[in-house]
C-alpha positions as CSV (number, residue, x, y, z in Angstrom):
1,S,0.0,-0.2,-0.1
2,E,1.0,3.7,-0.5
3,P,2.8,5.6,2.4
4,N,1.0,8.8,3.7
5,E,1.7,11.8,1.5
6,T,2.7,15.3,2.8
7,F,2.0,18.6,0.8
8,T,2.6,22.4,1.6
9,V,0.4,25.2,0.6
10,S,1.6,28.7,0.4
11,I,-0.3,31.7,0.1
12,S,0.9,35.1,-0.7
13,G,-0.3,38.5,-2.1
14,V,-3.3,38.4,0.2
15,S,-5.3,41.6,0.3
16,G,-8.3,42.6,2.7
17,A,-7.1,40.2,5.3
18,G,-4.8,40.2,8.4
19,I,-2.2,38.1,6.8
20,T,-0.4,38.8,3.4
21,T,1.7,35.5,3.2
22,S,1.2,32.2,4.8
23,S,2.1,28.5,4.5
24,G,0.7,25.3,5.8
25,V,1.2,21.6,5.7
26,G,-1.1,18.9,5.1
27,T,-1.0,15.1,5.1
28,I,-3.0,12.7,2.9
29,T,-3.5,9.5,5.0
30,N,-3.2,6.3,3.2
31,D,-6.7,4.6,3.3
32,D,-5.7,1.9,1.0
33,S,-6.8,-1.8,2.2
34,A,-3.8,-3.9,3.2
35,A,-3.2,-6.5,0.5
36,T,-2.9,-10.1,1.8
37,T,-3.7,-13.6,0.8
38,I,-6.8,-15.6,1.5
39,P,-5.2,-17.7,3.9
40,G,-3.5,-14.7,5.6
41,I,-7.0,-13.5,6.2
42,Q,-8.3,-16.9,7.5
43,G,-5.4,-17.6,9.7
44,I,-5.2,-21.1,11.5
45,A,-7.9,-20.5,14.1
46,Q,-11.7,-20.4,13.9
47,M,-11.6,-16.7,13.9
48,S,-9.6,-14.4,11.5
49,P,-6.7,-12.7,12.9
50,L,-7.6,-9.6,10.8
51,D,-11.3,-9.4,12.2
52,G,-12.5,-5.9,11.9
53,K,-9.6,-4.6,9.4
54,A,-9.8,-3.5,6.1
55,V,-8.1,-5.7,3.6
56,S,-7.8,-6.5,-0.2
57,T,-7.3,-9.8,-1.9
58,T,-7.7,-11.9,-5.0
59,G,-8.8,-15.2,-6.2
60,V,-11.2,-17.1,-8.5
61,V,-15.0,-17.1,-8.0
62,T,-16.1,-20.8,-7.1
63,A,-19.9,-20.1,-6.4
64,V,-22.5,-17.3,-6.5
65,D,-25.5,-16.6,-4.6
66,A,-27.9,-13.7,-4.2
67,A,-25.9,-12.1,-1.4
68,G,-22.5,-12.5,-2.6
69,F,-20.1,-15.2,-3.7
70,Y,-17.3,-17.5,-2.7
71,L,-13.7,-16.7,-3.6
72,Q,-10.6,-19.2,-3.4
73,S,-7.0,-18.9,-4.3
74,P,-5.9,-20.5,-7.5
75,D,-3.8,-24.0,-7.0
76,S,-0.8,-22.4,-7.8
77,E,-1.1,-19.6,-5.6
78,Q,-2.0,-21.6,-2.5
79,D,0.3,-21.5,0.7
80,G,0.6,-25.1,1.3
81,N,-0.4,-24.8,5.0
82,A,-3.0,-27.8,5.6
83,L,-4.4,-25.6,8.6
84,T,-5.2,-22.4,6.7
85,A,-8.3,-22.2,4.5
86,E,-7.8,-21.1,0.8
87,G,-11.4,-19.7,0.6
88,L,-13.9,-17.3,1.8
89,Y,-17.1,-15.7,1.4
90,V,-17.4,-12.1,0.0
91,A,-20.7,-10.4,1.2
92,G,-22.0,-8.0,-1.6
93,K,-21.6,-7.9,-5.3
94,L,-21.7,-4.1,-5.6
95,E,-23.9,-4.3,-9.0
96,A,-20.8,-6.0,-10.6
97,A,-21.5,-8.9,-13.0
98,I,-19.9,-11.7,-11.1
99,A,-19.5,-15.3,-12.6
100,V,-18.1,-18.6,-11.5
101,G,-14.3,-18.8,-12.9
102,D,-13.9,-15.0,-12.9
103,R,-10.8,-13.8,-11.2
104,V,-11.7,-10.8,-8.7
105,E,-9.9,-8.4,-6.9
106,V,-11.9,-7.4,-3.6
107,A,-11.4,-4.8,-1.0
108,G,-13.4,-4.5,2.1
109,L,-13.8,-5.2,5.9
110,V,-13.1,-8.6,7.4
111,I,-16.0,-9.8,9.6
112,E,-17.0,-12.7,11.4
113,A,-20.5,-13.4,10.5
114,V,-23.4,-15.7,12.0
115,V,-25.0,-17.5,9.3
116,G,-28.1,-19.2,10.5
117,D,-29.9,-19.4,13.8
118,E,-28.9,-22.4,15.2
119,A,-27.8,-22.7,18.9
120,N,-23.9,-22.5,19.3
121,Q,-23.7,-21.5,15.5
122,L,-20.1,-20.8,14.7
123,T,-19.1,-17.7,12.6
124,Q,-18.1,-17.4,8.9
125,T,-15.1,-15.5,7.9
126,Q,-16.3,-12.8,5.4
127,I,-15.3,-9.8,3.5
128,A,-17.9,-7.1,3.4
129,A,-17.0,-5.8,-0.1
130,T,-16.3,-2.1,-0.7
131,K,-14.8,-2.5,-4.1
132,L,-14.7,-5.2,-6.6
133,T,-12.7,-5.5,-9.9
134,V,-13.1,-8.6,-12.4
135,V,-9.6,-9.0,-13.7
136,A,-10.1,-12.1,-16.0
137,N,-12.8,-14.4,-17.0
138,A,-13.2,-18.3,-17.5
139,Q,-10.4,-19.2,-14.9
140,A,-9.7,-22.7,-14.1
141,L,-11.3,-23.5,-10.8
142,P,-9.4,-24.6,-7.7
143,R,-9.2,-28.4,-7.1
144,A,-11.8,-29.8,-4.8
145,I,-10.6,-31.3,-1.7
146,E,-11.9,-35.0,-1.2
147,L,-13.3,-35.6,2.2
148,D,-13.0,-39.0,3.9
149,A,-13.0,-40.8,7.1
150,T,-9.1,-40.3,7.3
151,V,-9.5,-36.4,7.0
152,I,-12.3,-36.2,9.7
153,G,-10.9,-38.6,12.0
154,S,-7.7,-36.9,12.4
155,D,-9.3,-34.2,14.2
156,P,-12.9,-34.8,15.7
157,S,-13.5,-31.4,17.2
158,I,-16.2,-28.9,16.4
159,T,-13.8,-26.8,14.3
160,S,-12.3,-29.7,12.5
161,L,-13.6,-28.4,9.0
162,E,-12.6,-24.8,9.6
163,R,-9.4,-25.4,7.5
164,F,-11.7,-25.9,4.5
165,E,-14.0,-23.0,5.1
166,G,-15.1,-21.4,1.8
167,M,-13.1,-24.0,-0.2
168,R,-14.4,-26.6,-3.0
169,V,-14.8,-30.0,-1.5
170,S,-15.9,-33.3,-2.8
171,V,-17.6,-36.3,-0.9
172,P,-17.2,-39.5,-3.0
173,K,-19.2,-41.7,-0.5
174,L,-21.8,-40.8,2.1
175,T,-23.9,-42.9,4.5
176,V,-27.4,-41.4,5.0
177,V,-28.1,-41.5,8.8
178,G,-31.3,-39.5,8.7
179,P,-34.2,-39.4,6.4
180,S,-35.3,-36.4,4.3
181,G,-38.0,-34.2,5.9
182,G,-41.2,-32.8,4.5
183,R,-44.8,-32.5,5.1
184,I,-48.0,-34.2,5.0
185,D,-51.1,-33.0,3.7
186,E,-53.8,-35.0,5.2
187,A,-56.7,-33.2,3.2
188,S,-55.1,-34.3,0.0
189,N,-53.2,-37.4,1.4
190,R,-50.0,-36.2,-0.2
191,V,-46.8,-36.1,1.3
192,R,-44.0,-33.7,-0.1
193,G,-40.4,-34.1,0.8
194,D,-38.1,-31.2,1.2
195,G,-35.1,-33.1,-0.3
196,K,-32.8,-32.7,2.9
197,F,-31.2,-35.6,4.4
198,Y,-28.4,-36.1,7.1
199,G,-25.2,-38.3,6.4
200,V,-21.8,-39.0,7.4
201,L,-18.7,-39.6,5.4
202,R,-18.2,-43.5,4.4
203,G,-16.3,-44.9,7.4
204,V,-17.2,-42.3,10.1
205,A,-19.2,-43.8,13.1
206,R,-22.9,-43.0,12.8
207,P,-24.2,-40.7,15.5
208,F,-26.5,-41.9,18.2
209,L,-28.7,-40.6,21.0
210,E,-28.0,-41.8,24.4
């Protein structure tokens, strides 16, 4: 980012005032966002070490929804640290035409947002966008991380998947442990499913109630 800039203003030949010659010094304070990588924003903990700070970063758009989009480091630019996530969510599109595969530069404020209303809901690291620039289109998407029992079993804590937050992942095998929900309309004798179900990775123990 740029350093602060100092300038001097000199005034002379003033008439009709108490001074004829004067000067002053002013400073333009750098307000650029600090450029950093996505894993630098995510850090290795559940909360971002840059929470509440203005940053700028770049990456490839991997998914878009009504409120924003997911941004991830290209494979060639990832830091190689298995504990830092290479993706995050950008809140706000600022009227920009954002599409999957775009390379985007984004500036904004790092926030830890509560997504959903479940009890004990963990926060999601986001950038509240103030500036967006699409610099390229049709970029290759980062490789999806394959999740299996060995990945989950290595760390069974509630934050075990934090290192994949905002990233592309794949689940090749899933064991369903709960049926899909829905509603029954007794008046018409019809059942409508909501398409949602619960599952665990193949090889992970099924949950149970005591």
